[in-house]
LUMTILUM-20161 format. One line per 5 residues: their letters; for each residue x negated, y negated, z negated of N, C-alpha, C. Coordinates in steps of 0.2 Angstrom, whole numbers. Each point is the difference from the previous one (the first is absolute). Layout:
% LUMTILUM-20161
A	X/Y/Z/X/Y/Z/X/Y/Z | ...
This chain:
% LUMTILUM-20161
XXXXX	-327/12/1091/3/-3/7/-8/-1/5 | 3/2/8/-5/-1/4/3/-5/5 | -3/-4/1/1/-7/4/-1/0/8 | 2/-4/2/1/1/9/-9/0/1 | -1/2/5/-6/1/3/-7/4/-5
XXXXX	3/3/-6/-4/4/-4/1/8/2 | -5/3/0/0/7/1/2/5/-6 | 3/5/1/3/6/-6/-8/2/-2 | 0/-1/-6/-7/2/-5/0/7/3 | -5/4/1/-1/6/3/0/6/-7
XXXXX	0/-3/-7/-1/3/-6/7/0/-3 | 7/-3/3/5/0/-3/2/7/-2 | 4/0/-5/5/8/1/6/0/1 | 3/-6/-2/8/-1/1/0/-7/5 | 4/1/5/3/-7/3/7/0/1
XXXXX	2/-4/-4/8/-3/-2/3/-4/8 | 4/3/2/1/-5/6/8/-5/-4 | 0/-3/0/6/-4/-4/6/0/4 | 5/-2/-2/6/-3/2/0/-6/6 | 6/-2/2/-1/-4/5/6/-4/2
XXXXX	1/-4/2/5/-4/3/2/2/7 | -5/1/3/0/1/8/-5/6/2 | 4/5/1/-6/6/-2/-5/1/9 | 4/0/2/-2/-1/9/-5/-5/2 | 2/-7/-4/-4/-5/0/-7/1/-4
XXXXX	1/2/-6/-7/1/-3/-3/6/1 | 3/4/5/-5/6/3/-4/-3/5 | 4/-4/4/-5/-2/5/-6/-4/-4 | 1/-5/-4/-6/-3/-5/-5/6/-1 | 2/6/-3/-4/3/-3/-4/2/6
XXXXX	4/3/4/-6/2/6/-4/-5/3 | 2/-7/0/-4/-5/3/-5/0/-5 | 1/2/-7/-7/-1/-4/-5/6/0 | 3/5/5/-5/7/0/1/2/-5 | 5/2/-6/2/0/-5/3/9/2
XXXXX	3/2/4/1/5/5/-3/5/0 | -6/-3/2/-7/6/0/-3/1/-5 | 0/-6/-3/-3/0/-8/3/7/-5 | 7/-2/1/4/6/-4/0/8/2 | -1/0/6/-1/6/4/-6/2/-2
XXXXX	-6/-2/0/-5/2/-1/-1/2/-9 | 5/-4/-3/-1/0/-7/5/7/-2 | 3/4/4/4/5/-2/-5/5/3 | -3/1/5/-5/4/3/-6/0/-6 | -1/-4/-3/-4/2/-5/3/3/-7
XXXXX	6/2/0/3/2/-6/2/-4/-5 | 3/-7/3/2/-5/-3/8/1/-1 | 3/-5/-5/7/2/-2/4/-7/3 | 5/0/2/4/-7/3/9/1/-3 | -1/-6/-3/8/0/-2/4/-7/2
XXXXX	3/1/4/5/-4/4/8/-1/-2 | 0/-7/-5/7/-1/-3/5/-3/5 | 6/1/1/5/-3/4/-3/-1/7 | 0/-6/3/-3/-2/6/-8/4/1 | -3/2/-6/-7/2/2/3/8/0
XXXXX	4/1/-2/2/8/3/4/0/7 | 3/-4/1/2/0/8/-7/-1/4 | -4/-3/-1/-7/-1/3/-1/6/2 | -1/4/-5/-4/7/-1/2/7/6 | 7/-3/0/3/5/7/-3/0/6
XXXXX	3/3/4/-1/3/8/3/-9/4 | 6/0/-3/1/-7/5/7/-4/-6 | 1/-6/2/4/-5/-2/4/-3/4 | 7/1/0/4/0/6/5/-7/-3 | 1/-3/4/4/-7/-2/5/-1/7
XXXXX	5/4/2/3/1/6/4/-10/0 | 3/1/-5/4/-6/0/-2/-8/-4 | -7/1/-3/-5/-6/1/4/-4/-6 | -1/8/-6/3/-3/-7/-5/-3/-3 | -7/1/2/-6/-1/-4/-4/-6/3
XXXXX	2/-1/6/-5/-4/4/3/0/7 | -5/2/4/1/0/9/3/8/0 | 6/0/4/2/8/0/-7/3/5 | -2/5/-3/-4/5/4/-4/7/-2 | -5/2/-2/-3/8/-4/-7/-2/1
XXXXX	-2/1/-4/-7/-1/-5/-3/7/-1 | -6/1/3/-4/5/-3/-1/0/-7 | -1/5/-3/-1/0/-6/-7/1/-3 | -2/2/-6/-9/4/1/1/5/-1 | 5/4/3/0/8/-1/-4/5/-5
XXXXX	2/-3/-5/-3/3/-6/5/5/-4 | 7/-2/1/4/3/-1/6/3/5 | 0/6/-1/6/3/5/7/-2/1 | 1/-8/-1/7/-3/0/2/-5/4 | 6/-2/1/3/-5/5/4/-5/-4
XXXXX	-2/-5/1/4/-5/-3/6/-3/4 | 5/-2/-1/5/-4/5/4/-5/-3 | -1/-6/0/4/-6/-3/6/0/1 | 4/-1/-7/6/0/1/2/-8/-2 | 7/-1/1/4/-5/-3/1/1/-6
XXXXX	0/5/-3/1/0/-9/-5/0/-3 | 0/-5/-5/-5/1/-6/1/3/-4 | -6/5/-4/-2/3/-5/-2/-5/-7 | 5/0/-4/-1/-5/-4/4/2/-9 | -7/4/-2/4/4/-7/-6/2/-5
XXXXX	2/-1/-7/-5/5/-3/0/7/1 | -5/3/-1/-2/7/1/-4/4/-5 | 3/7/-3/-5/4/-6/0/5/4 | -7/2/0/-2/6/4/-4/5/-3 | -1/5/0/-6/3/-2/-7/3/7
XXXXX	-4/-3/-3/-6/0/4/-2/5/3 | -2/4/5/-1/7/1/-6/3/-2 | -6/-5/1/-6/4/-2/-1/-1/-9 | 3/-3/-3/-2/-1/-7/6/1/-3 | 7/2/3/4/0/-6/4/-4/-6
XXXXX	-4/-7/4/1/-4/-6/6/-4/3 | 6/-4/-3/3/-4/1/0/-6/0 | 1/-4/6/-1/-5/3/5/-5/1 | 0/-5/-3/5/-5/4/-1/-4/2 | 4/-3/7/-2/-8/5/6/0/2
XXXXX	-1/-6/7/5/0/3/-1/-1/8 | 4/1/3/1/1/6/2/-8/4 | -3/-2/4/1/-6/7/-2/0/3 | 5/4/5/-3/0/7/5/1/5 | -2/0/6/5/0/6/-5/8/3
XXXXX	6/3/4/-5/5/4/1/8/-5 | 3/4/5/0/8/-2/-6/4/4 | -4/4/-4/-7/3/0/0/7/0 | 1/3/5/1/6/0/-6/5/5 | -1/7/-1/-4/4/1/-3/4/-3
XXXXX	-3/5/2/-4/7/-4/-4/-2/-6 | -3/-4/0/-3/-2/-6/6/-2/-6 | 4/-2/2/5/-2/-4/4/5/-6 | -5/8/4/2/6/-4/-4/1/-6 | -5/-4/-1/-3/0/-5/-2/-6/-4
XXXXX	7/-3/-2/1/-7/-4/-6/-1/-5 | 2/-8/0/-6/-3/-6/4/2/-5 | 7/0/-1/4/-1/-8/6/5/3 | 2/1/-6/9/2/1/4/-5/-4 | 5/-2/6/5/-5/-5/6/4/-3
XXXXX	3/4/-4/6/4/0/-2/5/5 | 4/0/6/1/6/3/-2/-4/7 | -3/-6/-1/-3/-2/7/-8/-1/-1 | -3/4/6/-7/-1/2/-3/-8/0 | -5/-3/-2/-2/-7/0/-7/2/3
XXXXX	-1/-4/6/-8/-1/2/-1/7/4 | -7/0/1/-2/3/5/-9/2/-1 | -2/6/0/-9/1/-2/-1/4/7 | -6/-2/3/-2/5/5/-2/8/-1 | -1/4/2/-2/6/1/-7/0/-5
XXXXX	-4/-2/0/-7/0/-3/1/-4/-10 | 7/-4/3/0/-3/-8/-4/-7/-1 | -3/-2/6/-4/-5/-2/3/-6/1 | 6/0/5/5/-6/2/7/1/-4 | 2/-7/-1/5/1/-6/4/-6/3
XXXXX	5/0/1/5/-5/1/7/-1/-5 | 3/-5/-2/4/-1/-2/4/-7/-1 | 6/0/-1/5/-6/-1/-1/-4/-5 | -2/4/-6/0/-3/-7/-3/-5/-2 | 1/-5/0/-3/-6/-1/-1/1/-9
XXXXX	-6/-5/-3/1/1/-9/-3/6/-3 | -2/3/5/-3/7/-2/-5/-2/-9 | -4/-5/5/-9/1/-6/3/-5/-8 | 7/0/2/1/-7/-7/3/6/-5 | 1/6/0/0/6/-4/-7/3/-1
XXXXX	-2/-2/-8/-6/2/-2/-1/8/0 | 3/4/-1/0/5/0/-1/5/8 | 4/-3/5/-1/1/4/-7/-1/4 | -1/-7/-1/-8/-4/1/-7/4/-1 | 3/2/-6/-7/6/-4/-1/4/4
XXXXX	7/5/0/0/5/5/-3/0/6 | 2/-6/3/0/1/8/-9/-2/-1 | -2/-5/-3/-8/1/0/-6/5/-3 | 4/2/-4/-4/7/0/-2/7/4 | 4/-2/4/1/6/6/-7/-3/4
XXXXX	-2/-7/-1/-7/-4/3/-5/2/-3 | 0/3/-6/-5/-1/-5/-2/-6/-4 | 6/-5/0/-1/-6/-3/5/-1/-5 | -3/-3/-6/4/0/-6/4/-7/1 | 7/0/-2/3/-6/0/-3/-3/-6
XXXXX	2/-6/-1/-1/-6/-6/6/1/-3 | -2/-5/-7/6/0/-4/4/-2/0 | 3/-6/6/3/-4/1/8/4/0 | 2/-5/-2/10/2/-2/2/-4/5 | 3/2/6/3/-5/5/5/-4/-1
XXXXX	5/2/-4/6/-2/-4/-4/-7/-5 | -3/2/-6/-2/-4/-4/-6/-5/3 | -2/0/6/-4/-4/5/5/-6/3 | 5/3/2/4/-5/3/5/-3/-6 | -1/3/-5/4/-6/-4/-2/-6/-4
XXXXX	-9/3/0/-4/-5/-1/-1/-6/4 | 0/3/6/-1/-6/4/6/-5/0 | 5/4/-1/6/-4/1/-1/-6/-6 | 0/2/-7/-2/-3/-5/-4/-5/1 | -6/1/3/-6/-7/3/3/-2/4
XXXXX	2/-1/4/4/-3/5/6/-6/-2 | 3/3/-6/7/-3/-3/-6/-7/-4 | -4/5/-4/-4/-5/-4/-2/-7/3 | -4/2/6/-3/-3/5/4/-5/3 | 6/1/1/6/-5/4/3/-5/-6
XXXXX	0/3/-7/3/-5/-5/-6/-5/-1 | -6/1/0/-6/-3/-2/0/-5/7 | 1/0/5/-1/-5/4/5/-1/6 | 7/0/-4/6/-3/4/6/-1/-5 | 3/-5/0/4/0/-2/7/2/0
XXXXX	-1/6/-4/6/6/2/8/-2/-2 | 1/-4/-6/5/-3/-1/3/-5/6 | -4/-4/3/2/-3/5/2/4/6 | -3/6/1/1/2/5/6/3/1 | 2/4/-8/5/2/-2/6/-4/1
XXXX	-2/-5/-2/6/-4/0/1/-3/9 | -3/0/6/1/-1/5/3/6/2 | -1/6/-2/1/6/4/10/0/-4 | 0/-3/-6/6/0/-1/6/-5/4
């Protein structure tokens, strides 16, 4: 994760722009850090970019919010790395999604939680296909990809396939097992340090 005031490492293979609760606001913050310049240089060097949800919206040509759904009404220029445009809408998409990743043919599961509709020529090269519905977009050169799917990398097989495209071997971590282990450790910690019976009595 890159902190404010730090430049993007020149030797990065992949830049991930994550989701956000305020696309245009965080896009302005990204520009204030100079990261738009760093990301453009990264792509010119042959690097790859993955935008997830709000990060996907930022990668396009513009983000329009005519009714002030996501903040002040207006329009912001995107990073221009995907030939798509996003318009914020009142309707919120909230759904679990299973799709087939276009580049690897691997089935992947995730969830969508976003406002806005993204359209444009690069959507003709989708990130994945969910049934008959294409999802996401890919640049003509294939270096820049956007998707509305959160939770992609909790899928162990997909994560391994994705990293292999960059010559990186995935570790042996099993995401589901790691989550269960962490929850068990948290429960043990609470039992050691809290009067659980007392807490439950108050809750009742």
